[in-house]
matplotlib code that plots the C-alpha trace (Angstrom):
import matplotlib.pyplot as plt

x = [61.1, 59.4, 59.8, 57.5, 57.8, 58.8, 55.8, 56.3, 55.7, 52.7, 51.4, 52.3, 50.5, 47.4, 47.3, 47.6, 44.5, 42.7, 43.2, 42.7, 40.2, 37.8, 38.0, 41.3, 44.7, 47.2, 49.6, 53.3, 54.9, 52.4, 53.9, 57.7, 58.3, 60.7, 59.1, 55.6, 56.5, 57.7, 54.3, 52.8, 55.0, 53.8, 50.2, 49.1, 51.9, 52.4, 48.7, 46.9, 46.3, 48.8, 48.7, 52.0, 51.6, 49.4, 48.8, 50.0, 53.7, 54.2, 52.4, 54.3, 56.1, 59.3, 58.3, 58.5, 58.5, 59.5, 57.8, 59.8, 59.2, 60.6, 62.8, 60.6, 60.7, 58.6, 58.8, 55.8, 55.6, 54.0, 55.0, 55.0, 51.4, 50.6, 49.3, 50.5, 52.5, 54.3, 57.3, 59.6, 62.5, 64.7, 67.2, 66.7, 70.5, 71.9, 69.3, 70.6, 68.2, 67.1, 66.3, 67.7, 66.1, 62.8, 61.8, 63.4, 62.3, 64.2, 63.3, 64.2, 65.4, 69.2, 70.5, 73.3, 75.1, 76.0, 73.8, 71.1, 68.5, 64.5, 61.8, 58.9, 56.8, 59.5, 60.9, 64.6, 66.1, 69.8, 72.0, 75.8, 78.4, 75.4, 76.1, 74.4, 72.1, 70.9, 67.1, 66.2, 62.4, 63.0, 64.0, 61.7, 61.1, 58.5, 55.2, 53.4, 49.4, 48.4, 44.8, 44.4, 41.1, 40.6, 44.5, 45.2, 47.6, 47.6, 49.5, 49.4, 52.3, 50.1, 50.1, 46.1, 45.1, 41.9, 39.3, 39.5, 36.2, 34.2, 36.7, 36.9, 32.8, 32.5, 35.4, 35.8, 32.7, 34.3, 37.8, 36.8, 35.5, 39.5, 40.6, 43.9, 45.3, 45.3, 47.3, 50.9, 53.0, 53.7, 55.3, 56.6, 57.5, 58.8, 59.4, 61.0, 59.2, 60.4, 57.5, 55.5, 53.1, 50.3, 50.8, 51.2, 47.7, 46.1, 46.8, 45.6, 42.3, 41.2, 40.9, 41.3, 44.5, 43.7, 42.9, 45.7, 48.1, 47.0, 46.1, 46.9, 44.4, 41.6, 41.5, 39.2, 38.6, 35.9, 36.7, 33.6, 31.8, 29.3, 26.0, 24.9, 27.7, 26.4, 29.5, 28.9, 28.3, 24.5, 25.9, 28.1, 25.4, 22.8, 26.0, 26.5, 22.9, 23.0, 26.1, 25.1, 21.8, 24.0, 26.4, 23.5, 22.1, 25.5, 25.9, 28.9, 29.3, 29.6, 27.5, 29.9, 30.6, 28.9, 30.4, 33.4, 36.6, 39.0, 38.5, 35.8, 35.2, 33.0, 33.1, 32.5, 32.4, 34.9, 34.4, 34.2, 33.6, 36.9, 37.6, 40.7, 43.1, 45.2, 46.1, 43.2, 41.1, 41.0, 42.3, 45.9, 45.8, 43.7, 43.1, 40.4, 40.8, 39.3, 35.9, 35.2, 33.6, 32.6, 35.4, 33.1, 33.7, 35.0, 37.3, 36.6, 38.5, 39.6, 41.0, 42.4, 44.0, 46.9, 48.8, 46.8, 44.6, 43.8, 41.8, 40.7, 39.8, 38.3, 41.8, 44.5, 45.0, 46.8, 47.7, 49.4, 51.3, 52.7, 55.6, 57.0, 60.7, 61.3, 59.4, 59.6, 60.5, 58.1, 58.1, 55.5, 55.4, 52.8, 51.8, 50.5, 48.8, 47.5, 46.3, 48.9, 48.4, 48.9, 51.8, 54.2, 54.4, 50.7, 48.5, 49.9, 52.8, 54.4, 54.8, 51.2, 50.2, 52.0, 51.9, 48.8, 49.9, 53.9, 52.9, 50.6, 52.8, 55.6, 53.3, 52.0, 55.5, 56.3, 53.2, 53.8, 57.4, 56.4, 53.8, 56.2, 58.7, 55.9, 54.8, 58.3, 58.2, 57.7, 55.1, 52.9, 49.5, 46.9, 44.3, 40.8, 39.6, 37.1, 33.8, 33.0, 36.1, 38.3, 36.0, 38.4, 41.1, 38.9, 37.6, 41.5, 42.5, 39.3, 40.3, 43.9, 43.1, 40.6, 43.0, 45.9, 43.5, 42.5, 45.6, 47.3, 44.5, 44.9, 48.3, 48.3, 45.7, 47.8, 50.9, 48.8, 47.1, 50.9, 52.0]
y = [-7.2, -9.6, -13.5, -16.0, -18.3, -21.9, -24.2, -27.1, -30.5, -30.3, -27.6, -29.1, -32.8, -30.7, -28.6, -31.7, -33.4, -30.5, -30.7, -34.4, -35.7, -38.0, -41.7, -41.0, -42.4, -40.3, -37.8, -39.0, -37.6, -39.6, -42.8, -41.4, -38.1, -38.6, -35.5, -36.9, -40.5, -38.8, -37.3, -40.8, -42.1, -39.1, -39.1, -42.7, -45.0, -42.5, -42.2, -45.2, -48.8, -51.0, -54.5, -56.0, -59.6, -62.5, -63.4, -67.4, -65.9, -64.9, -67.5, -67.4, -64.4, -63.2, -63.7, -60.9, -60.0, -56.6, -54.2, -51.8, -49.5, -46.3, -44.9, -46.6, -50.0, -51.5, -54.6, -56.4, -59.0, -61.1, -59.8, -61.9, -61.7, -62.7, -59.5, -58.2, -54.8, -52.9, -50.2, -48.3, -50.6, -47.6, -48.0, -45.1, -44.8, -43.4, -44.8, -47.8, -50.3, -52.6, -56.0, -56.6, -59.5, -60.3, -62.6, -63.5, -64.5, -63.9, -62.9, -59.4, -57.3, -56.2, -53.7, -55.0, -51.7, -50.9, -53.9, -51.9, -54.3, -53.6, -55.8, -57.0, -54.4, -51.8, -50.5, -49.9, -53.2, -52.7, -49.9, -50.4, -47.4, -44.7, -43.7, -43.8, -40.7, -42.3, -43.0, -46.0, -45.0, -42.0, -44.2, -46.8, -48.1, -45.4, -47.7, -48.1, -47.9, -51.8, -53.3, -57.2, -58.5, -62.3, -62.9, -59.9, -57.5, -53.6, -50.8, -47.1, -44.7, -41.5, -39.9, -40.3, -42.9, -43.1, -45.1, -48.8, -50.0, -49.9, -52.2, -54.6, -54.7, -55.1, -57.5, -59.9, -62.0, -63.0, -63.6, -65.5, -68.7, -69.3, -69.0, -67.4, -67.8, -71.4, -71.4, -71.7, -70.2, -72.9, -70.9, -67.2, -65.4, -61.7, -60.1, -56.6, -55.1, -52.0, -50.0, -47.4, -49.0, -47.6, -49.4, -52.8, -51.9, -50.8, -53.9, -55.9, -54.3, -55.2, -58.3, -56.8, -58.3, -61.9, -63.4, -62.4, -63.0, -65.4, -68.9, -70.6, -68.1, -68.3, -72.2, -71.6, -67.7, -66.1, -63.1, -61.6, -61.9, -58.8, -60.3, -57.2, -57.7, -58.5, -60.6, -63.0, -66.6, -67.2, -70.4, -68.9, -66.3, -69.3, -70.6, -67.4, -67.1, -70.8, -70.6, -67.1, -69.2, -72.0, -69.8, -67.7, -71.0, -72.0, -68.2, -67.9, -64.0, -63.6, -60.5, -57.4, -55.6, -51.8, -49.8, -47.7, -47.1, -48.3, -51.9, -54.6, -58.0, -60.7, -64.2, -65.7, -69.4, -70.8, -72.1, -75.5, -77.2, -76.3, -76.0, -74.7, -72.3, -74.8, -76.0, -78.7, -76.8, -79.7, -78.8, -77.9, -79.0, -81.9, -80.2, -77.8, -74.4, -73.5, -75.9, -75.8, -78.8, -78.0, -77.9, -75.8, -72.4, -70.4, -67.3, -64.6, -61.7, -59.1, -55.7, -53.4, -50.2, -49.2, -52.6, -55.6, -58.0, -61.4, -65.0, -66.8, -70.5, -73.6, -75.3, -72.2, -68.7, -66.4, -63.0, -60.2, -57.5, -54.6, -52.1, -49.0, -49.0, -46.2, -44.2, -47.1, -49.8, -52.0, -55.1, -57.6, -60.4, -63.5, -65.7, -68.9, -70.3, -73.8, -75.2, -75.4, -79.2, -80.0, -81.8, -80.9, -84.1, -85.6, -82.8, -80.5, -80.1, -76.6, -76.6, -77.7, -75.2, -72.1, -72.9, -70.7, -67.5, -67.8, -68.0, -64.8, -63.1, -63.3, -62.1, -59.1, -58.3, -58.0, -56.2, -53.5, -52.9, -52.7, -50.2, -48.1, -47.8, -46.7, -44.1, -42.9, -41.9, -38.2, -39.7, -40.9, -39.1, -40.3, -42.5, -43.5, -46.6, -48.8, -48.4, -51.9, -53.5, -51.5, -49.9, -51.4, -49.5, -46.3, -46.7, -47.0, -44.1, -42.1, -43.1, -42.3, -38.8, -38.1, -39.0, -37.0, -34.0, -33.7, -34.5, -31.6, -29.2, -29.3, -28.9, -25.9, -24.5, -24.9, -23.2, -20.5, -19.5, -20.1, -17.3]
z = [-69.4, -67.4, -68.2, -67.4, -64.9, -66.1, -65.3, -62.4, -63.3, -61.3, -63.3, -66.5, -65.6, -64.5, -68.1, -69.8, -67.7, -68.2, -71.6, -72.0, -74.6, -72.8, -73.6, -75.3, -74.1, -72.2, -73.5, -74.1, -70.8, -68.7, -69.9, -70.0, -68.3, -65.1, -63.4, -64.2, -62.7, -59.5, -59.2, -59.8, -56.8, -54.7, -55.0, -56.6, -55.1, -52.0, -50.9, -52.1, -50.6, -52.3, -52.4, -50.7, -50.1, -48.6, -44.9, -45.8, -46.8, -43.3, -41.1, -38.0, -35.9, -37.2, -40.8, -43.2, -46.9, -48.6, -50.8, -52.9, -55.3, -56.6, -53.5, -50.8, -49.2, -46.7, -44.4, -43.6, -40.8, -38.3, -34.6, -31.7, -31.2, -34.5, -35.6, -39.1, -39.1, -41.4, -41.4, -43.5, -44.3, -42.9, -40.1, -37.4, -37.2, -40.3, -42.6, -43.9, -45.8, -43.1, -44.4, -47.9, -48.8, -50.2, -47.5, -44.3, -40.9, -37.6, -33.7, -34.3, -37.3, -37.2, -39.4, -41.5, -41.1, -37.7, -35.9, -34.6, -33.6, -33.6, -31.8, -33.9, -32.8, -34.5, -31.3, -30.9, -28.7, -28.9, -30.0, -29.4, -28.3, -28.0, -24.8, -21.6, -22.1, -25.4, -25.0, -27.4, -27.2, -29.5, -32.2, -33.2, -37.0, -38.7, -39.0, -42.3, -42.4, -42.9, -43.3, -44.0, -45.8, -46.1, -46.5, -48.4, -46.9, -47.9, -47.1, -47.6, -47.2, -46.7, -43.1, -43.7, -46.0, -47.8, -46.1, -46.5, -45.0, -48.5, -50.2, -47.1, -47.2, -51.0, -51.9, -48.6, -49.1, -52.7, -51.2, -48.0, -49.5, -51.1, -47.4, -48.5, -44.8, -45.0, -48.4, -49.4, -52.2, -54.8, -57.4, -57.7, -60.6, -61.3, -64.5, -65.0, -67.8, -69.7, -69.7, -67.5, -64.9, -66.3, -69.5, -67.5, -65.8, -69.2, -71.1, -68.1, -68.3, -71.6, -73.7, -76.9, -77.5, -76.5, -79.5, -81.3, -78.3, -75.5, -77.0, -73.7, -71.7, -74.0, -73.7, -70.6, -70.5, -72.6, -74.6, -73.9, -70.6, -70.4, -70.7, -72.8, -75.1, -78.7, -79.6, -76.3, -77.5, -76.5, -75.1, -72.6, -71.8, -70.6, -68.5, -67.0, -65.7, -64.8, -62.5, -61.0, -60.0, -58.6, -56.7, -55.1, -53.8, -52.5, -50.9, -52.9, -54.0, -57.5, -59.0, -59.5, -56.9, -56.6, -59.7, -59.0, -60.6, -57.8, -57.3, -58.7, -57.9, -59.9, -60.1, -63.9, -65.1, -67.5, -70.9, -72.6, -69.2, -67.6, -63.8, -63.6, -65.7, -66.8, -70.6, -70.7, -68.1, -65.5, -61.9, -61.3, -58.1, -56.3, -53.2, -52.9, -51.3, -48.0, -47.6, -51.0, -52.4, -55.8, -58.2, -60.7, -59.1, -62.0, -61.6, -58.9, -60.7, -58.5, -59.2, -56.9, -58.4, -58.5, -58.2, -58.6, -60.3, -59.2, -60.1, -57.5, -58.3, -56.6, -56.7, -56.7, -56.7, -59.0, -57.4, -59.6, -57.9, -59.7, -58.5, -60.5, -60.3, -62.8, -65.2, -67.8, -65.8, -63.5, -61.4, -62.2, -59.5, -60.2, -57.0, -57.7, -54.4, -53.3, -50.4, -47.8, -47.3, -51.1, -51.9, -54.9, -57.2, -55.4, -55.6, -58.2, -60.5, -60.6, -64.1, -65.2, -62.7, -63.7, -67.6, -68.7, -66.5, -67.3, -71.1, -70.7, -68.5, -71.1, -73.9, -71.8, -70.9, -74.7, -75.4, -72.8, -74.0, -77.6, -76.5, -74.5, -77.5, -79.7, -77.2, -77.2, -80.7, -81.7, -84.0, -80.7, -80.1, -78.0, -79.6, -78.7, -76.8, -78.0, -76.3, -76.8, -75.2, -73.8, -70.9, -68.3, -69.6, -69.8, -66.2, -65.2, -66.7, -65.7, -62.0, -62.5, -63.9, -61.3, -58.4, -60.0, -60.9, -57.2, -55.8, -57.8, -57.5, -53.9, -53.8, -56.0, -53.9, -50.7, -52.9, -53.7, -50.4, -48.7, -50.8]

ax = plt.figure().add_subplot(projection="3d")
ax.plot(x, y, z, "-o")
ax.set_aspect("equal")
plt.show()
């Protein structure tokens, strides 16, 4: 008697995707199954452009930062020609992790295990006791694709990554006025959240929960910002139109980027006459960014799936990076940027600068972790998204499902053809 072959993780996921009810949350395995997590790492984080860091973090040759997620780690550095490069953070000798710190600097990269030494272009400079016939040119660090747009650094582990041109064209005008190259990181925070990375992103993509969870954030941020939303305060609708006209006259990009599911940028004003994301809405830093002279620049909100959202203001920037560590564990890093010449204690105070989003991040961590605990229950089943206010979540989940369906179908087709 023939027995049916067990389904692979890929075929199980593809079946779940094909059977998914539109505009409903995902089935339980998407949030807690180790095999589904590995597929996410292969097809989402192993293929797409990931936000890695900011050029101002590595301003001079030899400065580097590392980006670690799943089983992977990448070192991003500025070389001797001041170009941004990225390499797999793996020594070509016996595979040791090369750079062990999150940030550092040096004229060369030296493996801590056997001291193999690499130039900033990735070439092997020194390998002791390897014999006269050893050819160093065969053992350079393995490169990783890297792109830079207006001070934001993106990496892709794919052999042939998706095009970056559309993103650069659409988003660069929104980022450029804030001159990230001439900023510095005033404060940085990393939270390890006991939740699947998709729950972290989903939570960010809606403000359904804001009124009940984020009093600090709603001091300056409108709960509703779609001009077609009937719940929108008429006074805020008037402000949206006025500020759009003002920014148009200044040549400042503000209307939402052309619709697509992977990224979005838009500039929106604050409420209550606020100029910045502080508890009282006044500026967090006296020194405005770039060549900006008007403090009333609202918030440029920039989303880049699968792992970043951002707020760029007149006086500071808040950049968020999401990196999966396991099926139910995610690192969420927030960086607060100010002008590089701003002086702590004179132009800005770190606690005041970070208070709103430090509180919001902690609130969101608890929400995501409680969400994960509920999903792990046998009682969980997918529920409907609100058409009114959870459109951002629906867009994210639709993007994710489209990406995974396309990649899994292609791979299964290759497998069948090979047989």
